[in-house]
Wavefront OBJ file of the C-alpha trace (Angstrom):
o trace
v -13.360 20.869 13.521
v -10.421 21.975 11.406
v -7.755 19.366 10.771
v -10.084 16.406 11.243
v -10.919 13.989 8.481
v -14.651 14.050 7.867
v -15.691 10.918 6.001
v -19.438 11.058 5.990
v -21.552 10.281 2.984
v -23.916 13.156 3.789
v -21.288 15.773 2.891
v -22.026 15.318 -0.801
v -18.819 13.494 -1.757
v -17.544 10.010 -1.375
v -15.137 8.960 1.340
v -12.346 8.615 -1.204
v -12.872 12.197 -2.389
v -12.722 13.452 1.178
v -9.602 11.391 1.850
v -7.792 12.790 -1.222
v -8.907 16.288 -0.326
v -7.570 15.797 3.202
v -4.235 14.575 1.819
v -4.024 17.481 -0.616
v -4.577 20.010 2.170
v -2.357 18.359 4.800
v 1.198 17.674 3.612
v 2.135 16.070 6.933
v -0.494 13.382 6.311
v 1.055 12.702 2.912
v 4.442 12.237 4.554
v 2.960 9.848 7.123
v 1.228 7.824 4.388
v 4.471 7.728 2.376
v 6.428 6.498 5.416
v 3.836 3.777 6.038
v 4.070 2.661 2.400
v 7.880 2.624 2.591
v 7.738 0.474 5.728
v 5.368 -1.941 4.011
v 7.708 -2.214 1.005
v 10.674 -2.718 3.337
v 8.981 -5.559 5.206
v 7.854 -7.244 1.972
v 11.403 -7.120 0.598
v 12.719 -8.403 3.934
v 10.319 -11.368 3.783
v 11.264 -12.105 0.166
v 14.945 -12.067 1.068
v 14.292 -14.444 3.956
v 12.405 -16.816 1.623
v 15.269 -16.656 -0.899
v 17.812 -17.510 1.810
v 15.717 -20.432 3.046
v 15.322 -21.641 -0.541
v 19.109 -21.436 -0.984
v 19.702 -23.474 2.171
v 17.212 -26.099 1.008
v 18.935 -26.213 -2.378
v 22.311 -26.747 -0.702
v 20.866 -29.490 1.503
v 19.275 -31.281 -1.457
v 22.506 -30.985 -3.439
v 24.427 -32.484 -0.526
v 21.952 -35.346 -0.311
v 22.264 -36.158 -4.015
v 26.033 -35.980 -3.806
v 26.050 -38.305 -0.795
v 23.641 -40.725 -2.482
v 25.434 -41.031 -5.840
v 28.724 -39.083 -6.083
v 29.568 -40.434 -9.557
v 26.261 -39.210 -11.051
v 26.280 -35.886 -9.237
v 27.896 -33.747 -11.991
v 25.398 -34.975 -14.609
v 22.462 -34.455 -12.283
v 23.663 -30.956 -11.386
v 24.100 -29.994 -15.043
v 20.555 -31.070 -15.865
v 19.200 -29.362 -12.741
v 21.048 -26.138 -13.533
v 19.696 -26.268 -17.102
v 16.171 -26.694 -15.748
v 16.682 -23.796 -13.341
v 17.873 -21.540 -16.177
v 14.749 -22.376 -18.193
v 12.526 -21.661 -15.203
v 14.431 -18.441 -14.494
v 13.742 -17.193 -18.019
v 10.046 -17.996 -17.687
v 9.858 -16.262 -14.320
v 11.739 -13.254 -15.678
v 9.261 -12.945 -18.529
v 6.327 -13.220 -16.130
v 7.938 -10.629 -13.863
v 8.305 -8.229 -16.788
v 4.635 -8.756 -17.646
v 3.661 -8.004 -14.055
v 5.849 -4.896 -14.129
v 4.097 -3.627 -17.263
v 0.689 -4.285 -15.728
v 1.804 -2.459 -12.571
v 2.937 0.536 -14.610
v -0.426 0.577 -16.398
v -2.237 0.500 -13.053
v -0.090 3.369 -11.758
v -0.806 5.409 -14.891
v -4.541 4.771 -14.531
v -4.320 5.744 -10.851
v -2.587 9.008 -11.759
v -5.268 9.774 -14.349
v -7.977 8.977 -11.813
v -6.332 11.218 -9.203
v -6.082 14.034 -11.751
v -9.727 13.652 -12.715
v -10.763 13.620 -9.030
v -8.697 16.730 -8.408
v -10.207 18.434 -11.458
v -13.710 17.470 -10.338
v -12.989 18.865 -6.878
v -11.826 22.160 -8.397
v -14.854 22.275 -10.671
v -17.179 21.781 -7.675
v -15.754 24.859 -5.968
l 1 2 3 4 5 6 7 8 9 10 11 12 13 14 15 16 17 18 19 20 21 22 23 24 25 26 27 28 29 30 31 32 33 34 35 36 37 38 39 40 41 42 43 44 45 46 47 48 49 50 51 52 53 54 55 56 57 58 59 60 61 62 63 64 65 66 67 68 69 70 71 72 73 74 75 76 77 78 79 80 81 82 83 84 85 86 87 88 89 90 91 92 93 94 95 96 97 98 99 100 101 102 103 104 105 106 107 108 109 110 111 112 113 114 115 116 117 118 119 120 121 122 123 124 125
């Protein structure tokens, strides 16, 4: 049937090859996949923002507790805590940059793989 995705191993290609071929011949499917990916990214960012807000509220609550417990020591404690947070922020930033570079490498490898699959598909025909 035209327009149907045929993912059977007996057709001579793998399911991934058939899937990429289907996407290359049906631009509407590419748009649907892109929209699904955008929704997934949106919901992940939404969850991360929610976690950051909860973390901020916890930080405010803990700061209030320490201030209530020992108001005269609070400025010293906050300075040391802020210094520790800055150190941790730098470490996390470095790790995030490393993850970003690894992600870029994975994307580049994926593009090369897609190009080689496309070339192999053209060579088969």
